[in-house]
C-alpha positions as CSV (number, residue, x, y, z in Angstrom):
1,X,0.0,0.0,0.0
2,X,1.7,3.2,-1.1
3,X,-0.3,5.6,1.1
4,X,-2.9,4.9,3.7
5,X,-4.8,7.1,6.0
6,X,-6.9,6.5,9.1
7,X,-9.1,9.5,9.9
8,X,-10.2,9.9,13.5
9,X,-11.7,13.4,13.7
10,X,-15.3,13.4,15.0
11,X,-16.8,15.0,11.9
12,X,-15.1,12.7,9.4
13,X,-16.1,9.2,8.5
14,X,-13.5,6.8,9.9
15,X,-11.9,4.3,7.6
16,X,-8.8,3.2,5.7
17,X,-7.8,4.8,2.4
18,X,-5.0,3.7,0.1
19,X,-3.7,3.7,-3.4
20,X,-1.6,1.2,-5.2
21,X,-0.3,1.2,-8.8
22,X,0.6,-2.5,-8.9
23,X,-2.6,-4.5,-9.7
24,X,-1.5,-7.5,-7.7
25,X,-0.6,-5.5,-4.6
26,X,-3.8,-3.6,-5.0
27,X,-5.8,-6.8,-4.9
28,X,-3.8,-8.2,-2.0
29,X,-4.5,-5.0,0.0
30,X,-8.2,-5.3,-0.6
31,X,-8.2,-9.0,0.4
32,X,-6.3,-8.0,3.5
33,X,-9.0,-5.7,4.6
34,X,-11.5,-8.5,4.5
35,X,-9.1,-10.9,6.3
36,X,-8.8,-8.3,9.1
37,X,-12.6,-7.9,9.4
38,X,-12.7,-4.5,7.9
39,X,-16.0,-4.2,6.0
40,X,-16.2,-2.9,2.5
41,X,-17.8,0.4,3.6
42,X,-14.9,1.1,5.9
43,X,-12.1,1.2,3.3
44,X,-11.5,2.7,-0.1
45,X,-8.4,1.3,-1.8
46,X,-7.9,2.8,-5.3
47,X,-5.8,1.5,-8.2
48,X,-3.5,4.1,-9.7
49,X,-0.3,6.2,-9.3
50,X,-0.2,7.9,-5.9
51,X,2.2,10.7,-7.1
52,X,0.7,11.6,-10.5
53,X,-3.0,11.0,-9.9
54,X,-3.8,10.9,-6.1
55,X,-7.4,9.6,-5.7
56,X,-8.2,10.4,-2.0
57,X,-7.4,14.1,-1.9
58,X,-9.9,16.3,-0.2
59,X,-9.7,19.4,2.1
60,X,-8.6,17.2,5.0
61,X,-4.9,16.1,5.2
62,X,-4.1,12.7,6.5
63,X,-3.6,12.1,10.2
64,X,-1.8,8.9,9.7
65,X,0.2,7.8,6.7
66,X,1.9,4.4,6.3
67,X,3.8,3.8,3.2
68,X,6.1,1.2,1.6
69,X,6.9,3.0,-1.7
70,X,8.9,1.8,-4.6
71,X,12.5,3.0,-4.6
72,X,13.9,5.6,-7.0
73,X,10.8,7.3,-8.4
74,X,10.7,11.1,-8.6
75,X,8.1,13.9,-9.0
76,X,8.9,17.5,-9.5
77,X,6.0,18.7,-7.4
78,X,7.7,17.8,-4.1
79,X,10.7,20.2,-4.0
80,X,10.1,22.4,-0.9
81,X,13.7,21.8,0.1
82,X,14.7,23.7,-3.1
83,X,16.0,20.6,-4.9
84,X,14.6,17.3,-6.2
85,X,16.1,14.0,-5.4
86,X,18.1,12.6,-8.3
87,X,16.1,10.5,-10.8
88,X,18.3,7.5,-10.3
89,X,17.9,7.8,-6.4
90,X,14.6,9.4,-5.8
91,X,13.7,7.6,-2.6
92,X,13.1,10.9,-0.8
93,X,10.4,11.9,-3.3
94,X,7.9,9.7,-1.5
95,X,9.0,11.1,1.9
96,X,8.3,14.6,0.6
97,X,5.0,13.4,-1.0
98,X,3.9,12.0,2.4
99,X,4.9,15.1,4.2
100,X,2.9,17.3,1.8
101,X,-0.3,15.3,2.6
102,X,0.3,15.0,6.4
103,X,-1.9,16.9,8.8
104,X,-0.3,19.3,11.2
105,X,-0.8,16.9,14.1
106,X,-0.3,13.8,12.0
107,X,2.3,11.0,11.9
108,X,3.8,9.3,8.9
109,X,5.9,6.1,8.8
110,X,7.6,5.3,5.5
111,X,9.8,2.3,4.7
112,X,13.0,3.6,3.1
113,X,16.1,2.5,1.4
114,X,19.0,3.2,3.9
115,X,20.8,5.3,1.2
116,X,18.4,8.2,2.1
117,X,20.4,8.5,5.3
118,X,23.9,9.0,3.9
119,X,23.9,9.9,0.2
120,X,25.1,13.4,-0.7
121,X,24.1,16.1,-3.2
122,X,20.4,16.9,-3.5
123,X,19.5,14.2,-1.0
124,X,21.7,15.8,1.6
125,X,19.9,19.1,1.1
126,X,16.5,17.4,1.4
127,X,17.6,15.7,4.7
128,X,18.9,19.0,5.9
129,X,15.4,20.5,5.1
130,X,13.7,17.7,7.0
131,X,16.0,18.2,10.1
132,X,15.9,22.1,10.0
133,X,12.1,22.0,9.9
134,X,12.0,19.4,12.7
135,X,10.0,16.8,10.8
136,X,11.9,13.6,11.6
137,X,10.7,12.0,14.8
138,X,12.5,8.7,14.5
139,X,14.5,6.5,12.2
140,X,14.3,2.7,12.7
141,X,16.9,0.5,11.1
142,X,15.5,-2.9,10.0
143,X,17.5,-6.0,9.2
144,X,18.2,-7.4,5.7
145,X,16.0,-10.2,4.3
146,X,12.9,-8.8,6.1
147,X,10.8,-8.1,3.1
148,X,9.8,-10.7,0.4
149,X,11.6,-10.2,-2.9
150,X,14.5,-8.1,-1.5
151,X,17.5,-9.0,0.6
152,X,18.5,-5.4,1.3
153,X,18.3,-3.8,4.8
154,X,15.7,-1.1,5.1
155,X,14.6,1.6,7.6
156,X,11.5,3.3,8.6
157,X,11.4,7.1,8.8
158,X,8.8,8.5,11.1
159,X,7.7,12.1,10.4
160,X,5.7,14.5,12.5
161,X,4.9,18.1,11.7
162,X,4.2,19.1,15.3
163,X,7.1,17.8,17.3
164,X,7.5,19.3,20.8
165,X,11.2,19.0,20.9
166,X,14.0,18.9,18.3
167,X,15.3,15.4,19.2
168,X,15.4,12.6,16.6
169,X,15.4,9.0,17.9
170,X,17.5,6.4,16.1
171,X,16.7,2.7,16.7
172,X,19.0,0.0,15.4
């Protein structure tokens, strides 16, 4: 699931919302909803490209975003740091995408390629923007061979827009 939201405001219908470009993963996500006793009227999973054609945009930003995006895809709309991630290493594009949809009091957790933590150039500038604006709550390093189909190690970056302190927690 590339982006999901769980709304909990009193005046908004609660549910799960997501979008997936890969038809197999899209179908698996919908099946997962039923397997976890989430009725069809409590979720809306769309098929399509999250970056170029978001299908769940309304006036309310997401309070919770959970994302396991593909690596190295870019989109020029998400350049508030003043630079775009390089096309060959655009892993931070989805982080900026999630941040742009995140509610002021929301939290996002995004599975990332570990290279987002140490590569230079434009990615360094984007990381600096995230730190300078106090958006990174936590980085969780995960072991290799954790996800099906890839043997690489990954990490989870947790973002918040309303942090009360300027600390960033690192968990290995």
